[in-house]
N, C-alpha and C positions, 0 to 999 in steps of 0.2 A: 748590669747595665743591658746588655742585648737584650736578655728573656725577658724583661718583662714586656715589651708588647709584644714578642711573641706569646706569652700565655694570656694576654688579655685579647689577643685574635682568636685564641684556641676557647676560651670561655664563653666569647662572644657568639661566635660559632654553634657551642655546644648548646647555647640558650636558643640560638634561634629552633636548631634540631629540634628543643623540645617546646618551642613555643608553634610551630608549625603547622600542627594538626589544626591546632584552634585557630590559627590564620587560616588555612584553607576551609576549616566549616564556616566562619564567619563569611568568608568570600562568597561560597555553596551558597550561605544562606542570602546574603545582598543580592544574589543573581537573581533568586526566584520573583518574580514578578507578581504584584496581586491578584492577575487573572492567574497564576498558575499556583498560587496558596487557598485559592477560592476552590482549582478543580482536584487537588489535592484532597482538599476538607470534604467535599461533595464524593470522590470515592470512598472515603471513609466511611461516612454516613451512612452511603449504602449499602456498603457491606455489614454495617451494623444492625441497620434495619433488617438486613437478609437474616442475619444472626438471630435476633432478636425474633422475629414470627414464627421463625422454623425452632426456635427453641420455646416459645409458648406453646409451639402446635396450633396456630392459627390456620393452617393450611397441613393436611399430613404430609408425613414425611414423605410416603411415594411418588407426588406431585411435586413437593419442594424442600430437596432435602438441603441440609445447613453448609454453610462453607465449607468445614471443617471435615464433610462429607464428602464434599467436592474434591477437597486437595486431597486426602487420603484415597480418594478413586484416582485422581490423577498419577500417582505413586503407583499404585495396583496395572493402568491398563500400562503406564510406559516398562515394567518391567514385566507382567505377566499378559499384554495385551490384549486386544478385542475387538471380537469376530476375523482370528486367525492373522492378527498382524498384533505391532507394539501400536502405539503414541505416535514411536517416530516415524515408523512406518507410512503412516497412516497421513501426516503432516508432511513429508516428503512426496509422496504423492500427488497432493494438494496441491504445495507449493509449487512443485516442477509444471505440473498443469498451468498455473494462472501464471508463470515466470513466461514460459513457453509463448502462451496466449498474447500477455503483454510485450515480449519481442517485437514479434511479428507483429502486431495492431501498430508497435511506434513506428516498424518500417512503412509498412503498407500505409498510413494515416499520414506520414510526414508525404512520402509518393503522391498518394492522392490529392493532398491539400495543397501541395506545389503546382501541380497539375490544375486543379481549379481555379489558383490565382494566377496561375502565367498563361494560359490559357481558355480564352473562350468557350471553344470547342471540347476540351475539358468539363470547364465547367457545367456547361449545357449538357455533357452527357451522364456525370457523377453525382451531378445538384439533388435532381430530382431522385435517385438512386435510393438515395441518402436518405432525403427529408419526407421519401416512402416507408422505409425499414425503421428508419433509429426511432421512432416513437414505442414500436412495436417490440412487447417483452420477450426477453430470450424464450423464455417459458413456452409462447405460441408458436415459435418457429423450431422448437427444440425437437418436436415429433417428426417434424418432415427433413431436420437432418440424421435423424436417428433411420430413417428408412431411404434416406439417400447411400448414405455413411456406415451405416450398421452400431453397433454399440463402442468400437475400438473407443484408443486413444484419442487418435485423429477426429472424431466426433463430439467427444467433450471439448477438446482443445478449440476445435472449432469455432461451438459455439459461448466461447469466454470471449474470443477473438473476438467474433461480430458482437457482440456485448460491448467490447471497450474503443473500438477503431470509430464510433463516431465523436465520441469522445476529441479523442485527437487527432482527426480532421480537422473538427472546426476549430481548437485551438489552434492549430497549426493557419489555419487561412485567417484567423483575427492577427495574430502575432506578425503574418506577414503583409496584413492591411497598417499597420503601425510602424512600419519599414518606413521613415522618411525619405522622401522623394530625392533630397537634397541630397541623401546619403548616397544616394545610387546613381545619380550624374555624376557626381565629385568621383565617384570607380569607375566610372565610364568613360570622365574625360583625362582622367589620365589610364588610359590602355587599356582595361579589363575587360575580358573576353564576358560574353554569357555565363558559361559557364564558373567564371573566379566571381562576377557578381551572386551567383546564387548561392556556392559555398563558402566566401568566405563577406559579405555584407547580409543577403537573406537568412539564412541559416544562424549564422551565430545572434540576427536580432531578436530573431522568432524562437530560438531556443526555447529559453523560458516560457513561454506563451504554450509552447506544446508540454513540457515537463506540468505543466500545470493542468493541462487536458489530461496529460496519461496519470499526473493524481486522484483526478476526477473517475477518470475510467478504470483505475484500480478498483475501487469500490461497487461500481458495478461487475465487474469480473469474479469479486470475491463471492458479491451474489448471486451470480448465473451458473459457478462452481459448483455449488451445494446443491443447485436445479441439476444438472450435469452428472453429480455425482451419487443423485437419487435413482438414477436409469442403470441397468444393469453396468456398477463397478465391482469390484472386489477390494479394494480400496482406494483413502480417503477419508477427511473430517466428513465430507458431507453423506459418503457410504456409512459411514460409522454410527452418524447422529441417528438414520434412516434406521438402521440395525436396533440401537439401543432403545429408540421410541417407539418398533414392533413387541418389546416384551417390558415394557415401561420400564427401564433402567434408566430414569429419570436424572441420576447425576452424570451418568456418559453423556447425556445430551447437554446439560448445561457445563461440562467439561470440553466438550468438542465447540462448543459457542464460544466460552472463554479463549481458548485454543486458537479458533479462526480469528478472532476480533486481534489477538496478540499477533499470530502473524501477518495479517493486516496493516495492524498500527507499525512494526517492525519494516513491512518494505513501505510503510510511507512514509518513514523517518527518513531510510535511506534516499528517496526519491527530493526529500525536503535537503539533505544534504549537501546531491547533485547539482539542486537546484544552486543554491547559496555559492558552492565553489565555480559552476559555469557562472554563472549573474549574481556576485555578490552586490552589487547596485540597485537590484530589485527590491523595490517595497520602500527603499531609503529616501529622503527629502536631498 
């Protein structure tokens, strides 16, 4: 009599193990929103149209290779390399430059944003300089940076840094303006010092806005990276694209574009996850 419940429990557990893949697949499908389904369908449609145009040879293969050709080139460049470096080496060089510039822009952007918000003198000094150079495309001052700092890594990172910085500064100031005055007064009434108000009240409240500005600046950073690597670089995705374009290796050009997009999307997802972790309430009613 005592074995019957045990057997029943074992059978129920085995049934759950058998049904779990279907259940997980059903849950996954349920999590996909309508917009996500439309996005997936759009991507599939674009790839199919690309394949159809290439298959019909509407455009010569030299100018528009098929998706299969680009995919095969991916494995070729990954193993054999292109322009004296593998695809992974080009990718690491570009990601390192963008990451270094992004971290520097976050540090200086937050400091300068706090200075503009907390000091009228600081705002009067920083704001006109920011408004002067913010609308200027990075390509415009790239030659000047090269003249002043040479063609080394510092010059490339500096150009990317200058492209990202304004978005973070503006987002920091906007985030600080949204801090309720009552919250600051409550902290002061409890005996908080100026440093404690900045670190424990202002910074946490403005951090989601800072991350939003960082995500915006990241797109500018990747666009600036390609321009910076076009000038006197020996490795990087922009350098790889330029070398392939010089010799009409179109499949490598398209491959480089896709790799840049994938790297940018991966960094964007990482920033979104960080934003959800530090501010899970943002965007919710």
